[in-house]
C-alpha positions as CSV (number, residue, x, y, z in Angstrom):
1,M,-16.4,15.5,8.9
2,Q,-18.3,14.1,11.9
3,V,-15.9,13.3,14.8
4,L,-17.1,10.2,16.6
5,G,-14.5,10.3,19.4
6,N,-10.8,10.0,20.3
7,S,-8.8,7.0,19.3
8,G,-5.1,6.0,19.7
9,E,-2.2,4.0,18.5
10,D,-3.4,0.7,19.8
11,E,-6.7,1.0,18.0
12,M,-5.0,2.1,14.8
13,V,-2.6,-0.9,14.9
14,A,-5.5,-3.3,15.6
15,C,-7.6,-1.8,12.8
16,F,-4.6,-1.9,10.3
17,L,-3.9,-5.6,11.0
18,S,-7.5,-6.6,10.9
19,G,-7.8,-4.9,7.4
20,E,-4.7,-6.7,6.2
21,L,-5.8,-10.1,7.6
22,S,-8.7,-10.1,5.1
23,S,-6.5,-8.9,2.2
24,K,-5.7,-11.4,-0.5
25,R,-2.4,-9.6,-1.0
26,F,-1.3,-9.3,2.6
27,G,-3.3,-11.8,4.6
28,Q,-1.1,-14.9,4.1
29,R,2.1,-13.1,5.1
30,L,0.4,-11.9,8.2
31,R,-0.8,-15.4,9.1
32,S,2.7,-16.7,8.7
33,H,4.0,-14.1,11.1
34,L,1.2,-14.9,13.5
35,A,2.3,-18.6,13.4
36,V,6.0,-17.7,14.0
37,A,4.9,-15.6,17.0
38,E,2.7,-18.4,18.2
39,Q,-0.4,-16.2,18.2
40,S,-3.9,-17.0,17.0
41,E,-5.9,-14.9,14.6
42,Q,-8.1,-13.9,17.5
43,L,-5.3,-11.4,18.4
44,L,-6.5,-9.5,15.3
45,T,-10.1,-10.6,14.9
46,Q,-11.1,-9.9,18.5
47,P,-8.7,-7.2,19.7
48,D,-8.8,-6.3,23.4
49,L,-7.4,-2.8,23.5
50,S,-7.3,-3.0,27.4
51,D,-4.8,-5.8,27.2
52,A,-1.3,-4.2,27.2
53,G,0.4,-7.5,26.2
54,A,-1.9,-8.0,23.3
55,N,-1.4,-4.4,22.2
56,S,2.4,-5.0,22.3
57,A,2.1,-8.2,20.3
58,R,0.1,-6.4,17.6
59,R,2.7,-3.6,17.4
60,A,5.4,-6.1,17.1
61,L,3.5,-7.8,14.3
62,L,3.0,-4.6,12.4
63,A,6.7,-3.8,12.8
64,A,7.6,-7.2,11.4
65,T,5.3,-7.1,8.4
66,R,5.2,-3.4,7.5
67,G,8.1,-1.7,9.4
68,Y,5.9,0.2,11.9
69,G,7.9,2.0,14.6
70,E,11.1,1.1,12.7
71,N,11.2,3.9,10.1
72,R,11.1,1.4,7.2
73,D,8.9,0.0,4.5
74,L,5.4,1.5,4.5
75,F,6.2,3.4,7.7
76,E,9.4,5.1,6.5
77,N,9.3,8.8,7.7
78,F,6.1,8.1,9.8
79,P,6.2,10.1,13.0
80,D,6.2,8.5,16.5
81,Q,3.6,11.0,17.9
82,V,0.3,11.0,16.0
83,T,-3.1,12.2,17.3
84,W,-5.9,9.7,16.3
85,I,-9.6,10.2,16.1
86,R,-12.6,8.2,14.8
87,A,-14.7,10.0,12.3
88,L,-17.2,9.8,9.5
89,L,-16.3,11.4,6.1
90,S,-18.9,12.6,3.7
91,A,-18.8,11.5,0.0
92,R,-17.2,14.9,-0.9
93,E,-14.5,14.6,1.8
94,A,-13.7,11.0,0.9
95,A,-13.4,11.8,-2.7
96,G,-10.6,14.3,-1.7
97,V,-8.5,11.6,0.0
98,R,-5.4,10.6,-1.9
99,Y,-3.8,7.3,-2.3
100,V,-0.3,6.6,-0.8
101,D,2.5,7.7,-3.1
102,Y,3.1,4.2,-4.7
103,S,3.5,3.3,-8.3
104,Y,0.5,1.0,-8.6
105,W,-2.0,3.6,-7.1
106,A,-0.5,6.4,-9.2
107,E,-0.9,4.4,-12.3
108,L,-4.4,3.2,-11.5
109,S,-5.5,6.9,-10.9
110,G,-3.7,8.3,-14.0
111,G,-1.2,10.1,-11.8
112,S,-3.7,12.0,-9.6
113,R,-3.8,9.5,-6.7
114,R,-7.5,10.3,-6.4
115,P,-10.0,7.4,-6.0
116,T,-12.6,9.0,-8.3
117,D,-10.1,9.1,-11.1
118,A,-9.2,5.5,-10.4
119,A,-12.9,4.6,-10.5
120,A,-13.3,6.3,-13.9
121,R,-10.3,4.5,-15.3
122,I,-11.5,1.1,-14.0
123,E,-15.0,1.7,-15.5
124,A,-13.2,2.5,-18.8
125,G,-11.5,-0.9,-18.6
126,L,-8.0,0.5,-17.9
127,R,-5.6,-1.5,-15.8
128,A,-2.6,-0.6,-13.8
129,F,0.4,-2.7,-14.8
130,D,-2.0,-5.2,-16.3
131,V,-3.4,-6.2,-12.9
132,P,-7.1,-7.2,-13.2
133,N,-9.7,-4.8,-11.6
134,E,-12.2,-7.5,-10.5
135,Q,-11.4,-7.1,-6.9
136,F,-12.5,-3.4,-7.0
137,V,-15.7,-4.2,-8.9
138,D,-16.6,-7.1,-6.5
139,A,-16.0,-4.9,-3.5
140,A,-18.2,-2.1,-4.9
141,Q,-21.0,-4.5,-5.6
142,A,-20.7,-5.8,-2.0
143,L,-21.1,-2.2,-0.8
144,L,-24.2,-1.7,-2.9
145,R,-25.7,-4.9,-1.5
146,G,-25.3,-3.3,2.0
147,E,-22.1,-4.9,3.2
148,R,-20.2,-2.8,5.7
149,F,-16.4,-2.4,5.5
150,P,-13.9,-1.9,8.3
151,P,-12.7,1.7,8.9
152,L,-10.2,3.2,6.5
153,I,-7.0,4.6,8.1
154,L,-6.2,8.1,6.8
155,V,-3.3,10.4,7.8
156,G,-2.1,13.9,7.2
157,E,-0.7,17.1,8.7
158,N,-4.4,18.2,9.2
159,H,-7.9,17.0,8.4
160,D,-8.0,18.9,5.1
161,N,-5.3,17.0,3.3
162,L,-5.5,13.2,4.0
163,V,-3.7,10.3,2.5
164,C,-4.8,6.7,2.8
165,L,-2.6,4.6,5.0
166,E,-4.7,1.4,5.0
167,G,-7.8,0.5,3.0
168,H,-6.9,1.5,-0.6
169,L,-9.1,-1.3,-2.1
170,R,-12.0,-0.3,0.1
171,L,-11.5,3.4,-0.8
172,T,-11.6,2.5,-4.5
173,A,-14.7,0.4,-4.0
174,Y,-16.5,3.4,-2.4
175,A,-15.6,5.6,-5.3
176,L,-16.8,2.9,-7.8
177,A,-20.0,2.6,-6.0
178,G,-20.5,6.4,-6.0
179,F,-19.8,6.8,-2.2
180,P,-23.2,5.5,-1.2
181,T,-22.7,6.1,2.5
182,D,-20.6,8.2,4.9
183,I,-17.3,6.4,5.4
184,E,-16.0,5.4,8.9
185,C,-12.3,6.2,9.3
186,L,-9.5,6.4,11.8
187,I,-7.7,9.7,11.1
188,G,-4.2,10.5,12.3
189,T,-2.6,13.9,12.3
190,A,0.8,15.2,13.2
191,P,2.7,18.4,12.1
192,T,5.5,16.2,10.7
193,L,3.2,13.8,8.7
194,G,3.9,15.8,5.5
195,R,7.1,13.9,5.2
196,W,5.2,10.7,4.9
197,A,1.9,11.9,3.4
198,Q,3.3,13.7,0.3
């Protein structure tokens, strides 16, 4: 792992929301909440981390859509105090990252929650809950054409046992493409993250 520098909660929240804004699954819900809050997409596409008001608005948005800071939904059992860094993971390190403990990702990976296992199953034509795999194949092809993805957000008790918090589709695409590059990540650690990152 190559540590690029320190990060923090505000950058993580901005990165998380930016990733979800471009998601087919979560983007529309996020846009609806932006509209209710009378905020433009620029809050997410051009985040100013020095603006305390904008940071607060993004945290409120992540709370409303995913339960951040409210101990519910995706962030149930997620600790309040997390140390964040920016880092590059090698192919070997990225292959060891596990998916979140969620039925779809467990099924896609054959129970291992490993992206390499999911990639092998996708290549074999297997689907999780009959959901098409084209999104993963398309993203892997984009990677191989040289497209760059936003950072993944990974968490764990330490840097040796990481679980994906945001970026599952991108992580799967990297695995399908054979991890052609080092992967930029935000990594959060806390002694109590084991309760979340099982």
